N, C-alpha and C positions, 0 to 999 in steps of 0.2 A: 772276794761271795764269799764273806764269812755268812749271811742270814742263808742262801738256801742251803749251806753243808750244814748247819743246824737244824733246817726243817725238814733235811731229808732223814740225818740220822737220831733227830728228834721222834722219828716212823716210821725206823729201821727194822724187822724184826727178820729180813735174811732164809735161809733153811728153817727157822722155825715158824712161819707164821701161819696164822691161824685165820681161817674167815667162818664167817659163821651165821643165818640169817634163820628164824622161827622162834617163834613162843619156846623159850627154854633153853635155845641153841647158846646165849651168851654163857651161861651156867656152865656148859658144857664145856664150852671151849676155857671158860676161867678154870676150870674142875685139870682141864688138858697141862700136858708140859710143854707147849705152846707158849709162840707170845702171841695174842690177839692185839688188838688196836691199842684198845684200853690199858694193855699194860706196856706199851713203849711211853714214851716219855713227857711227848708231846697229848698224844690220845690219853694217858691217866692221867694229867694236867685238865684235858678239857671234859675228862669221864669225871673225876674229881669236882667242879667246878658248874657243871650241871647237875652232880647229884647235890650238895649241897646252897644249888638254886641263886645261887649267886647270880648268873647270867645261863642264855639258854643260848645256844647258839646255835644262827642261820642254818637249815639243812647244806646250804654251798659250803662250808668252811668245814662241816664232818665230811660232802663225798669230795671236795681239795684234798683233807688229812686219807682219805680212803682211798684212793689213788694213789699218793705216796706212798704208802703205808705197800699198796698191792706192787705199786713196779716194784716196791725193794724185795721182793719174795721170789726165791730161787728155789729148785730141787725141787719134794714133793711139799704142796700144800696140803696142808689137811682142811677139807671144810664141814663144819655142823652144818645137816639142815635138818629140821625137826618140821613134822607134818604142821600146815599152814603159812609155810615161807612165804612169801608175797613176793611176787614176779616185779612188783616195785621198788624190793628192798634195793638198799646202798650197795649188796653182793650181787644180786644180779647186776643191776646197771651201774656200775660204777668195775667193781673190784673184778669180779669173772669176765669184767668185756678189756678191760686195762690185762690180767693175767694170757687172757687170749690171744691180744693184738704183741704183745709183746714174746711171748713164745719163750719163756726164761723159765717155766715154772710149769709143773704137773697136779692138778689139781686130783686130788683123793677124796670121794667123800665118805662118813661115817653115819 
């Protein structure tokens, strides 16, 4: 099954995973030396498509992509949270829960 492998590899960051939430946190993640979801092959393509107003993906698409991205995280995962981070964000609802459930990565908040 090539499809699932391509999907996982296109959202893979491993030990370089960077999570973020809150105003300005995306810029902090982008400036870091890690790989936030929007710097992966699939996440980058999705971000580019939305930025150029080609299509707006339903929230469920980003939720699934974020769950796969978080599931591939290993080691220490840096998390950028800024003041005003929302508990209904993808980070809190999806990514943090996946990492906690799998228990194969440790989150360090910056």
